[in-house]
Structure formats: structure tokens, C-alpha cells
SENUSE-968721 format. One record per residue (C-alpha): residue number from 0; residue in three letters; y, x, z. Coordinates in nm, 4 decimals. Layout:
<pts>
pt pos:NUM&code:ala&yy:Y&xx:X&zz:Z
...
</pts>
This chain:
<pts>
pt pos:0&code:met&yy:0.0000&xx:0.0000&zz:0.0000
pt pos:1&code:pro&yy:0.3411&xx:0.1455&zz:-0.0974
pt pos:2&code:lys&yy:0.5876&xx:0.2329&zz:0.1743
pt pos:3&code:ile&yy:0.8785&xx:-0.0051&zz:0.2177
pt pos:4&code:gly&yy:1.1924&xx:0.1323&zz:0.0535
pt pos:5&code:met&yy:1.0004&xx:0.3873&zz:-0.1543
pt pos:6&code:glu&yy:1.1027&xx:0.2263&zz:-0.4835
pt pos:7&code:ala&yy:1.4737&xx:0.2803&zz:-0.4159
pt pos:8&code:ile&yy:1.4080&xx:0.6396&zz:-0.3076
pt pos:9&code:arg&yy:1.1995&xx:0.7192&zz:-0.6164
pt pos:10&code:arg&yy:1.4426&xx:0.5497&zz:-0.8547
pt pos:11&code:asn&yy:1.7327&xx:0.7495&zz:-0.7061
pt pos:12&code:gln&yy:1.5324&xx:1.0731&zz:-0.7292
pt pos:13&code:leu&yy:1.4684&xx:1.0051&zz:-1.0960
pt pos:14&code:ile&yy:1.8307&xx:0.9117&zz:-1.1643
pt pos:15&code:asp&yy:1.9519&xx:1.2287&zz:-0.9889
pt pos:16&code:ala&yy:1.7044&xx:1.4323&zz:-1.1950
pt pos:17&code:thr&yy:1.8281&xx:1.2606&zz:-1.5134
pt pos:18&code:ile&yy:2.1889&xx:1.3507&zz:-1.4338
pt pos:19&code:ala&yy:2.0896&xx:1.7122&zz:-1.3637
pt pos:20&code:ser&yy:1.8826&xx:1.7325&zz:-1.6822
pt pos:21&code:ile&yy:2.1604&xx:1.5883&zz:-1.8993
pt pos:22&code:his&yy:2.4030&xx:1.8382&zz:-1.7458
pt pos:23&code:glu&yy:2.1783&xx:2.1395&zz:-1.7963
pt pos:24&code:asp&yy:1.9808&xx:2.0491&zz:-2.1099
pt pos:25&code:gly&yy:2.1778&xx:1.7773&zz:-2.2928
pt pos:26&code:leu&yy:2.0488&xx:1.4315&zz:-2.3729
pt pos:27&code:ala&yy:1.8356&xx:1.5343&zz:-2.6701
pt pos:28&code:glu&yy:1.6408&xx:1.7855&zz:-2.4598
pt pos:29&code:thr&yy:1.6163&xx:1.5530&zz:-2.1615
pt pos:30&code:thr&yy:1.2644&xx:1.4165&zz:-2.1700
pt pos:31&code:val&yy:1.0604&xx:1.2096&zz:-1.9281
pt pos:32&code:ala&yy:0.8517&xx:1.5211&zz:-1.8601
pt pos:33&code:arg&yy:1.1601&xx:1.7300&zz:-1.7747
pt pos:34&code:ile&yy:1.3044&xx:1.4537&zz:-1.5581
pt pos:35&code:ser&yy:0.9799&xx:1.4059&zz:-1.3670
pt pos:36&code:arg&yy:0.9353&xx:1.7812&zz:-1.3214
pt pos:37&code:arg&yy:1.2937&xx:1.8171&zz:-1.1966
pt pos:38&code:ala&yy:1.2382&xx:1.5274&zz:-0.9534
pt pos:39&code:gly&yy:0.9076&xx:1.6729&zz:-0.8377
pt pos:40&code:leu&yy:0.7231&xx:1.3577&zz:-0.9443
pt pos:41&code:ser&yy:0.4595&xx:1.2733&zz:-1.2022
pt pos:42&code:thr&yy:0.5500&xx:1.1266&zz:-1.5395
pt pos:43&code:gly&yy:0.3416&xx:0.8254&zz:-1.4378
pt pos:44&code:ile&yy:0.5927&xx:0.7521&zz:-1.1615
pt pos:45&code:val&yy:0.8742&xx:0.7511&zz:-1.4179
pt pos:46&code:his&yy:0.6875&xx:0.4944&zz:-1.6255
pt pos:47&code:his&yy:0.6061&xx:0.2942&zz:-1.3125
pt pos:48&code:tyr&yy:0.9766&xx:0.2405&zz:-1.2390
pt pos:49&code:phe&yy:1.1279&xx:0.2608&zz:-1.5890
pt pos:50&code:arg&yy:1.0118&xx:0.1526&zz:-1.9367
pt pos:51&code:gly&yy:1.0985&xx:0.4950&zz:-2.0746
pt pos:52&code:lys&yy:1.3808&xx:0.7408&zz:-2.1245
pt pos:53&code:glu&yy:1.6294&xx:0.4842&zz:-2.2626
pt pos:54&code:asp&yy:1.5719&xx:0.2548&zz:-1.9650
pt pos:55&code:leu&yy:1.6170&xx:0.5463&zz:-1.7252
pt pos:56&code:val&yy:1.9342&xx:0.6589&zz:-1.9029
pt pos:57&code:ala&yy:2.0759&xx:0.3037&zz:-1.8808
pt pos:58&code:ala&yy:1.9868&xx:0.2909&zz:-1.5087
pt pos:59&code:thr&yy:2.1608&xx:0.6248&zz:-1.4634
pt pos:60&code:leu&yy:2.4788&xx:0.4935&zz:-1.6252
pt pos:61&code:arg&yy:2.4605&xx:0.1784&zz:-1.4097
pt pos:62&code:arg&yy:2.4368&xx:0.3948&zz:-1.0981
pt pos:63&code:leu&yy:2.7314&xx:0.6127&zz:-1.2015
pt pos:64&code:leu&yy:2.9354&xx:0.3014&zz:-1.2775
pt pos:65&code:thr&yy:2.8374&xx:0.1480&zz:-0.9431
pt pos:66&code:asp&yy:2.9335&xx:0.4666&zz:-0.7597
pt pos:67&code:ile&yy:3.2807&xx:0.4681&zz:-0.9164
pt pos:68&code:arg&yy:3.3235&xx:0.0926&zz:-0.8671
pt pos:69&code:asn&yy:3.2325&xx:0.1297&zz:-0.4986
pt pos:70&code:ser&yy:3.4642&xx:0.4289&zz:-0.4641
pt pos:71&code:val&yy:3.7537&xx:0.2287&zz:-0.6078
pt pos:72&code:ser&yy:3.6672&xx:-0.0959&zz:-0.4246
pt pos:73&code:thr&yy:3.6522&xx:0.0741&zz:-0.0858
pt pos:74&code:arg&yy:3.9978&xx:0.2183&zz:-0.1406
pt pos:75&code:leu&yy:4.1389&xx:-0.1063&zz:-0.2845
pt pos:76&code:ala&yy:4.0285&xx:-0.2945&zz:0.0269
pt pos:77&code:leu&yy:4.2647&xx:-0.0746&zz:0.2301
pt pos:78&code:ala&yy:4.5591&xx:-0.0916&zz:-0.0116
pt pos:79&code:thr&yy:4.8501&xx:-0.3059&zz:0.1072
pt pos:80&code:thr&yy:5.1041&xx:-0.2507&zz:-0.1725
pt pos:81&code:pro&yy:5.0863&xx:-0.2466&zz:-0.5527
pt pos:82&code:met&yy:5.1458&xx:0.1325&zz:-0.5568
pt pos:83&code:ala&yy:4.8731&xx:0.1785&zz:-0.2958
pt pos:84&code:arg&yy:4.6416&xx:-0.0177&zz:-0.5280
pt pos:85&code:ile&yy:4.7250&xx:0.2192&zz:-0.8148
pt pos:86&code:asp&yy:4.6609&xx:0.5171&zz:-0.5859
pt pos:87&code:ala&yy:4.3281&xx:0.3609&zz:-0.4831
pt pos:88&code:ile&yy:4.2238&xx:0.3256&zz:-0.8477
pt pos:89&code:ile&yy:4.3237&xx:0.6821&zz:-0.9298
pt pos:90&code:asp&yy:4.1707&xx:0.8291&zz:-0.6133
pt pos:91&code:gly&yy:3.8501&xx:0.6295&zz:-0.6602
pt pos:92&code:asn&yy:3.8072&xx:0.7436&zz:-1.0202
pt pos:93&code:phe&yy:3.8659&xx:1.1081&zz:-0.9353
pt pos:94&code:ala&yy:3.7111&xx:1.1245&zz:-0.5885
pt pos:95&code:asp&yy:3.5498&xx:1.4606&zz:-0.5250
pt pos:96&code:glu&yy:3.2070&xx:1.2968&zz:-0.4841
pt pos:97&code:gln&yy:3.2467&xx:1.1269&zz:-0.8261
pt pos:98&code:phe&yy:3.4213&xx:1.3967&zz:-1.0248
pt pos:99&code:thr&yy:3.1440&xx:1.6585&zz:-1.0294
pt pos:100&code:ala&yy:3.0374&xx:1.8823&zz:-1.3165
pt pos:101&code:gln&yy:2.7037&xx:1.7004&zz:-1.3435
pt pos:102&code:ala&yy:2.8609&xx:1.3543&zz:-1.3424
pt pos:103&code:val&yy:3.1200&xx:1.4624&zz:-1.5997
pt pos:104&code:ser&yy:2.8441&xx:1.5907&zz:-1.8299
pt pos:105&code:ala&yy:2.6542&xx:1.2647&zz:-1.7928
pt pos:106&code:trp&yy:2.9662&xx:1.0586&zz:-1.8696
pt pos:107&code:leu&yy:3.0405&xx:1.2597&zz:-2.1821
pt pos:108&code:thr&yy:2.6839&xx:1.2034&zz:-2.2992
pt pos:109&code:phe&yy:2.7051&xx:0.8306&zz:-2.2302
pt pos:110&code:trp&yy:3.0359&xx:0.7922&zz:-2.4127
pt pos:111&code:ala&yy:2.8820&xx:0.9623&zz:-2.7155
pt pos:112&code:gln&yy:2.5909&xx:0.7142&zz:-2.7065
pt pos:113&code:val&yy:2.7974&xx:0.3970&zz:-2.6522
pt pos:114&code:pro&yy:2.8569&xx:0.3273&zz:-3.0257
pt pos:115&code:his&yy:2.4816&xx:0.3506&zz:-3.0913
pt pos:116&code:val&yy:2.3176&xx:0.1900&zz:-2.7865
pt pos:117&code:pro&yy:2.4125&xx:-0.1746&zz:-2.7238
pt pos:118&code:ala&yy:2.3023&xx:-0.1705&zz:-2.3577
pt pos:119&code:leu&yy:2.5279&xx:0.1278&zz:-2.2839
pt pos:120&code:ala&yy:2.8128&xx:-0.0265&zz:-2.4849
pt pos:121&code:arg&yy:2.7923&xx:-0.3438&zz:-2.2760
pt pos:122&code:leu&yy:2.7972&xx:-0.1501&zz:-1.9489
pt pos:123&code:gln&yy:3.0932&xx:0.0586&zz:-2.0621
pt pos:124&code:arg&yy:3.2831&xx:-0.2480&zz:-2.1859
pt pos:125&code:val&yy:3.2384&xx:-0.4295&zz:-1.8525
pt pos:126&code:asn&yy:3.3494&xx:-0.1213&zz:-1.6612
pt pos:127&code:ser&yy:3.6552&xx:-0.0677&zz:-1.8823
pt pos:128&code:glu&yy:3.7603&xx:-0.4311&zz:-1.8573
pt pos:129&code:arg&yy:3.7261&xx:-0.4299&zz:-1.4773
pt pos:130&code:ser&yy:3.9233&xx:-0.1088&zz:-1.4437
pt pos:131&code:leu&yy:4.1980&xx:-0.2272&zz:-1.6800
pt pos:132&code:ser&yy:4.2210&xx:-0.5588&zz:-1.4941
pt pos:133&code:asn&yy:4.2671&xx:-0.3806&zz:-1.1595
pt pos:134&code:ile&yy:4.5368&xx:-0.1547&zz:-1.3034
pt pos:135&code:arg&yy:4.7141&xx:-0.4439&zz:-1.4783
pt pos:136&code:his&yy:4.7134&xx:-0.6574&zz:-1.1612
pt pos:137&code:ala&yy:4.8928&xx:-0.3882&zz:-0.9616
pt pos:138&code:leu&yy:5.1407&xx:-0.2920&zz:-1.2332
pt pos:139&code:lys&yy:5.2422&xx:-0.6524&zz:-1.3081
pt pos:140&code:gln&yy:5.3807&xx:-0.6629&zz:-0.9547
pt pos:141&code:met&yy:5.6066&xx:-0.3650&zz:-1.0308
pt pos:142&code:leu&yy:5.6956&xx:-0.3966&zz:-1.3997
pt pos:143&code:pro&yy:5.7773&xx:-0.6679&zz:-1.6542
pt pos:144&code:ala&yy:5.4574&xx:-0.8072&zz:-1.8091
pt pos:145&code:glu&yy:5.4864&xx:-0.6342&zz:-2.1482
pt pos:146&code:arg&yy:5.5690&xx:-0.2982&zz:-1.9924
pt pos:147&code:ala&yy:5.2897&xx:-0.3425&zz:-1.7363
pt pos:148&code:glu&yy:5.0427&xx:-0.3974&zz:-2.0207
pt pos:149&code:thr&yy:5.1531&xx:-0.0804&zz:-2.2001
pt pos:150&code:val&yy:5.1407&xx:0.1334&zz:-1.8860
pt pos:151&code:ser&yy:4.8024&xx:-0.0188&zz:-1.7895
pt pos:152&code:leu&yy:4.6520&xx:0.0797&zz:-2.1242
pt pos:153&code:gly&yy:4.8107&xx:0.4234&zz:-2.0921
pt pos:154&code:leu&yy:4.6705&xx:0.4842&zz:-1.7443
pt pos:155&code:ser&yy:4.3271&xx:0.3592&zz:-1.8468
pt pos:156&code:ala&yy:4.3275&xx:0.5944&zz:-2.1481
pt pos:157&code:leu&yy:4.4560&xx:0.8798&zz:-1.9343
pt pos:158&code:ile&yy:4.1746&xx:0.8330&zz:-1.6815
pt pos:159&code:asp&yy:3.9150&xx:0.8468&zz:-1.9603
pt pos:160&code:gly&yy:4.0955&xx:1.1412&zz:-2.1201
pt pos:161&code:leu&yy:4.1011&xx:1.3401&zz:-1.7964
pt pos:162&code:trp&yy:3.7254&xx:1.2913&zz:-1.7593
pt pos:163&code:leu&yy:3.6837&xx:1.4077&zz:-2.1190
pt pos:164&code:arg&yy:3.9117&xx:1.7071&zz:-2.0617
pt pos:165&code:cys&yy:3.7040&xx:1.8075&zz:-1.7608
pt pos:166&code:ala&yy:3.3858&xx:1.7840&zz:-1.9673
pt pos:167&code:met&yy:3.5326&xx:2.0141&zz:-2.2305
pt pos:168&code:ser&yy:3.6972&xx:2.2632&zz:-1.9967
pt pos:169&code:ala&yy:3.6468&xx:2.3842&zz:-1.6420
pt pos:170&code:asp&yy:4.0231&xx:2.4028&zz:-1.5789
pt pos:171&code:leu&yy:4.0493&xx:2.0541&zz:-1.4284
pt pos:172&code:asp&yy:3.9384&xx:1.9329&zz:-1.0871
pt pos:173&code:gly&yy:3.9692&xx:1.6001&zz:-0.9069
pt pos:174&code:glu&yy:4.2869&xx:1.6921&zz:-0.7240
pt pos:175&code:thr&yy:4.4612&xx:1.7973&zz:-1.0442
pt pos:176&code:ala&yy:4.3397&xx:1.4848&zz:-1.2263
pt pos:177&code:arg&yy:4.4713&xx:1.2638&zz:-0.9453
pt pos:178&code:arg&yy:4.8080&xx:1.4411&zz:-0.9550
pt pos:179&code:ile&yy:4.8406&xx:1.4040&zz:-1.3348
pt pos:180&code:ala&yy:4.7467&xx:1.0341&zz:-1.3320
pt pos:181&code:arg&yy:4.9843&xx:0.9577&zz:-1.0450
pt pos:182&code:ala&yy:5.2690&xx:1.1478&zz:-1.2171
pt pos:183&code:tyr&yy:5.2168&xx:0.9343&zz:-1.5288
pt pos:184&code:val&yy:5.2443&xx:0.6131&zz:-1.3268
pt pos:185&code:leu&yy:5.5476&xx:0.7314&zz:-1.1304
pt pos:186&code:glu&yy:5.7238&xx:0.8402&zz:-1.4484
pt pos:187&code:ser&yy:5.6404&xx:0.5058&zz:-1.6086
pt pos:188&code:leu&yy:5.7902&xx:0.3318&zz:-1.3069
pt pos:189&code:gly&yy:6.0986&xx:0.5519&zz:-1.3266
pt pos:190&code:arg&yy:6.0206&xx:0.7125&zz:-0.9924
pt pos:191&code:thr&yy:5.9707&xx:1.0668&zz:-0.8717
pt pos:192&code:ala&yy:5.6871&xx:1.1958&zz:-0.6566
pt pos:193&code:ala&yy:5.9275&xx:1.2077&zz:-0.3601
pt pos:194&code:glu&yy:6.0015&xx:0.8361&zz:-0.4014
pt pos:195&code:gly&yy:5.6304&xx:0.7549&zz:-0.4444
</pts>
């Protein structure tokens, strides 16, 4: 009889191994055998919990999306002003526990697959819409509607672009990304960092 809670543990081990394999080997070289070996589990266990590599890759993206959503949601729950909500969104997207080299590699891989894999495209679309909605809600309280829409799209694109920049170059960390995103918002609001 399986131990209670073992499924969640095994699934997370396999997802962690998938992220590590994508980071080190790339998606094309990431195989069920490599994932299982990296996780210290048999390939049979992979197939017990997932239909195959594509299913495991989709589960990995869902977990990364959930981690960022939880990171943002936790911070939003504490935000009491529109600017604090923007800070929560920025800080949640670039939290040190989210903005790691392995996660950045995985995201870059997923974005490259989105046009070709409908399941990944759907997950990315839902995430983008949720993020844009959160940004728009906060900015509409500080800017006229049309301007809020423009700045919302700009911040959303900047967040994605900073993740992409990090994937392509090691010269960007979470703190720097947070500072750049916040500077964009403050400039768009006509404020300085001192005014916050």
C-alpha cells in the first residue's frame, strides 16, 4: 500500500528534476530517462504519475506558474494602496525564490514551445491575462483609463522581457529586475523613486 502523501512528493521530485534537466540539457535532450535518473527514481515511476514527457513538461509549467501566482498573491494580500499592489506584483514576479537560473531556463524553454503546444499556450495565456488584470486594476486607480492600459501593457511586457534578458545573460538578478520594473512604473506615473 502506498504511503499517504507520496504522490505529491514523487510528482514534485520529478518536476524539480525536469527543471534541472531543462536548465542543464535543454528540452530536446531532456528525456524521461534523464529526468528519472536525476530524480533518483525509475522511469516506471515517471509513467505512473505522468503520461509521458509532454505531460510532465506541462505539469512543470503549471507548478512554475502556481509558484509565481502564490508569490504575487501573498504579497497582494498585504498591499493597502495601488502602488503597494504594483510593488507586490513586481516583487512577486522577481522574488529570489522564483527568479533562479534554473527557473529562468525553464521559462525560456516554455515560451519557445507555446506557439507549438496548445496546452502550454493555454496555461501561458491564462497566466498573462491574470497578471495583466492585476496590473491594470492597480494602475486604473492612479492613472486615466487609457494611460493605465498603455502602462499596464508596458509593465507586463517589461516583466516578460526582464525574464528573457536574464535567460540570455547572467548580468541580471532579481533585485535589479525589481528596480528596473519599479522605475518604469514610477516614471510612467511621473514620480521619482524618492516620491515612491
